[in-house]
N, C-alpha and C positions, 0 to 999 in steps of 0.2 A: 713690909711690902703690903700696903693696904689695897691698892689697885694696880693690877699688873697686865700689861699687854704682851703676849708672847707670840712672836713670828706672825703678827697679824697682817693679813692681806685682804683686799677687796677688789674683785674683778667685775667690771660691767661689760656685758656682752653687747656688741654693736648690733643695732637693728638692721643695718645694711648687710650683715653677714661678714663684716671684716673682723680683724683681730680684736680680742677682748682688751679693754682698757684697764690697766692695773692702777687704780686710783690710790690705793694704799699698798705699799710693797714691803713686806717683811719688817714690820715695825715692832721693835722691842722697847718697852718703857716701863719703869717702875715709879709709882707715885705713892709717897708716904702719907700716912694719916695726918690730916691737918695742913697738908702742903697745897700751895697755890701754884698750879702749873699752867703755863700759857703755850698753846700751839700757835706758832707764828710762821708766816711765809706768804709768798705771792699767791694770786688767784690760780687755782688749779693744782696747788702743791699737795693736796690731800688732807689738809688740816680739818676741814669741815666734815669730810667723810669719816675721818678718825673719830671725831666727836659723835657723829651719828651712830657709829658702831658701838661706842661706849654706852650711848643712851638707849640703844636697842631699836632705833629707827631703820637701821640697816643691819644685816647679819653677815658675819665674816665668811669669805670664801675659804680662808685658811687661818689657822692660828687659834689662840684662846684669849678670852677676857676673864680675869679672875678678880673678884671683889671680896675682900675680907675672907680669903681662903676658899671661896666658892666660885666655880666656873659658872658664868652667866650667859654663855653664848646663845642659848636657845630661849632665854627668858624674854618675854615681851616687856616693853618699857614700863608698864605699870607695876611690874613685879621686881624692878631692879633697885628700889630704894634710892632713886635719884630724882632730881628736879632740874628743869631746864628754864633758863631765862633767854627768851628769843630776841632776835634783832628787831622784830616788828611789834614787840611788847605782847601781842596776842591776848590783850585783856578784853573782857566782854563789855561792849558799849552800853548794854541795857542794864547792867548791874552796877550798884554803888561800889565805892572803894572797899567797904567792909565785905560785901558779898563776893566781890572778885577775889579777895584774899581768902575768904572762907570756903570758896568753891571746892577745892580739893578735899578739905576736911569733911564737908557734907557728903561728898562721894564715898568717903571712908566711914560714913555713918557716925561721925563725931559731931556732937551738938551740945546745947546747953552751956553750962559754966565752963566746961573744958574748951569748947570752941571759942567762947568769948575771951578766955585767958590767952589762948595761943594766938588768936588774931591780934589781941591787944599788945602782946609781946612783939609781934612782927611789925605792928604799926610804930611802936616805940623805936625799934631797931632802925627802921627806915625813915624816921622822923616824919611820919604821916599822921600822927595823932592830931585829931581835930578836923581831919579831912575825910573821915570814914563815911560820911553820908553824901559826899559829892559824887556826881556822875563823871565818867572818864572825859567827856567833852568839856568839863569845867576845870580840867587839870592842864598844867603845862607839860611839855614833853619830858622834862626831868621828873616831874611828879608821876607821870604815867610809867616811866621806867622804874621808879621806886615801888609802884604798885606791883609790877611784874616781878620785881625782886622779892617783895614781901610775900607774894603768893607762892613763890618757890620755897622761901625760908620757913613758912608756917608749917610745911610738911615735915620739917626736921629730917631731911634726907641724909644719907651717908655721904653722898657726893652731889655737889652743886655744879651744874654745867651752864656755860655761857656761850651763846652763839653770836658773836659780834654785837653785843647788846647796846653799844654806845654809838654805832655808826650813823644813826638817824638824828643825833643831837648836834647842836652847834658846838664850835670849838670850846667856848667857855664852859658850857654845861658838861662836855666830855671830861674836862679836867676835874670839875667838881665831883662828877659821879664816879670817876675811877678812884678818887680818894675815899669816897663813901663806901664803895664796894670793898676796898682793901680794909677799911676800918671794921666793917661788919664781919668780913671773913676772919680777920684776926681775933676779933672779940669772941666769936663762936668757935674758932678752931676747926672750921668745917673744910673738908677736902674739896678743892675746887679745880675744875678744868675749864680753861677760858680760850676761846678762839678769836684771833684778831689778825689783821694785816698791818695794824698800827704799831710801829716800833716803840713809840713813847709809852703807849699803854702797857705793852709787854714789859718794858724796863721798870716801870713804876709799880706794877701790880705783883710781879711774879717772885716766888721763891726759886722757881726753875723755869727757864725758857727752852722750848723745844722748837728748833728751827727746822722746817721741812722744805723739801724740793723734790718734785716728781715722785711723790708718794713715799719718799724715804726720809728718815731723820738724818740731818746733817750734823747736828750737835744738840745735846741736852745738857744745860749747865746753868750756873747762876748768871745774872745780868752782867756783873763785872767781867767774868771769864768769857762770856759770849762776845762782849765788846772789845776787851783788851787781848784776849787769847783765843781768837776764833780757830776752829779746827780746819776750815777750808776757806778758799778765796770767796766762794759763794756766800758763806756766813759773814765774812768781813765786809763784803760789798753790800749785803742786804741790810746790815745793821749800821746805821749812821753813814757818814761819808768816809771815803777811804782813798788814799793814794797808794799805788803799788809801784815800787821801784825795783827794777832788775838789779840784782847784786851777785857777787861771787863770794862764796864762803871761803875764808882763809883759815879758819880753825876755831878752837875754843880757848877761852881765857877766863879764869875765875867764875866758872859756871855760866858764861855767856858766849854766844856766837860772835866771832869777829868777822865782819863782812866789809866788802869794798864796793863802792859805787864810783866808778871813774877814778879820780885821784883822792876821793874822800873815804876814810875808814871810820866805821862806827861799830857799835855792839848791839845785840838784842838778846833777850832772855832765851834760855834753852826751851825748846818746844817738845812736848811729849809726842806730838804727831809728826815730827820731821827730824830725821837723823842724817843730815848730809855729811859728806866727806870733804876735806879741803879740795878746793877747785870746783865743787859742785855749784850749779846755779840755784838761786832762790829769789823769792819776792819779798821785799821789805815792806811791811804794812806801816804806813805813816798816816795817822789821823790828822785832819787839818789843824786841830788844837795842839798837836804835838810838834808844831813848827813855830819857832820864835822868829819874828821878823825884825830886821835891823837895817839901818843905813850904813853900818860899819861892819866889817868882817872881823870875827874873833878867830884867830888862827889856831887857838888851842881847843876848839870845839868843831864837831862835824858840821860843816857849813857849805851850802850850795849858793850859787849866784843866779839871779833870774831877773826877768822883766815883768812888771805888773801888766796884765792884759785886761783885767776887769776888777772894778771896785764896787762893792755893794755895802752901803752904810745903813745899819739897822738899829742905830741908837746904842744899845748895850754892847754891840759887837760890829765888826766890819769883816766882810768876807772878800777874799781875793782869789783870783785865778792868776797864777804866776807861771810864765814860760821859763823852763829850765832846760836849756839845750834841746829845744824842740818838744819837750814833754810838759804838759800842763799839770800843775799841782794846785790843789785847793788848800788855802790857809785861812786861819781865823785869828783875828786880833780882838781881844776882849776889852771892854770899857775904854775905847780909844778917845783921846782928846782930839779936838779939831786939828791941832798942829801935829798929831801923831799919824794922821791918815796918809796913805800912799796913793798917789794919783796914777792913772793909766800912763804907762811908759816909763815909770820910775824904775831905776836900777836898784835892787835891794838884795839883801842876803837872808838866807833861810837856814837857821840853825835847827838841826834835828835833835829833839830831846830824847836821848838814848834810852832813858828809863821807860819810855812809853812806846818804843818800837817793838815790832814783832816779826819773826821770820816765818814765811810760808813756803811750801814747795811751789814750783812754777806751774804745776798742773792743778 
């Protein structure tokens, strides 16, 4: 347990004299050494405030922050052995790339050969070698973000913090930079905490994703478990696209729930977060890609019948909205040929791929 948040809360007092706002509410989280953890959630969920508490820009109203066995609640940011990469880059416009990266080292009275060596290593890691004499206004957005990253890395912190660092880049650069951040983090084995509202970033970068809502952690888990085995409907709905079908639980069979949807029976894996009894209601999570579309019904498989309401052809895939007994389901068809596409109004069958379904409580 390298970095630990224990019952961490942050309250902001209203200036108008109203009730205090609990921006972070009893957060408990363990981050192992070398782990890349992403705080993910919608605006106002508490993820940025949690990061600022870790960094020391805010102080907890309740709870503890423990780094490498030492409580750091009262330590100012410059004493926490952490470095932050900001959304706005925050690089100095009047300093060269080299001097921007070296700035923190000079504050710590490091100079001479040691400074040049550490800056050179950071330049190599971020692929900025050869650009050290350029001014920030001579750099692209991606290169400026690399400078901000190098300036943090050169301090050799115990924990590297990221506050939505890619949100100002265009889509192509975001994809490139998230790969670079992950490559550098893994090569150094540096403990990292990353804040984003971008699900793709979280899925690609993280060893562990922490989904937050209203100041609380909804689930902290690996990307596959967050996506395939969400703890709550909120998590399932926030990560990717999701269909929720009301079902009745009939029982268990061979380690799986047996559920009924109308006259269709299918199964779903046992959930550690839900223990229904026969006859209880549940919600079946069906991802759009867990639906196989067909013009013919397969009676030996769990299949629904519906009418195509919308078709969106995107080249590598086609997206559909299908009306099934008054309920709209999203479905995806990968690498469709022209003759495979379904037009609006087409009557089709939707086979539910049981291996990828998941059962959630109705609340």
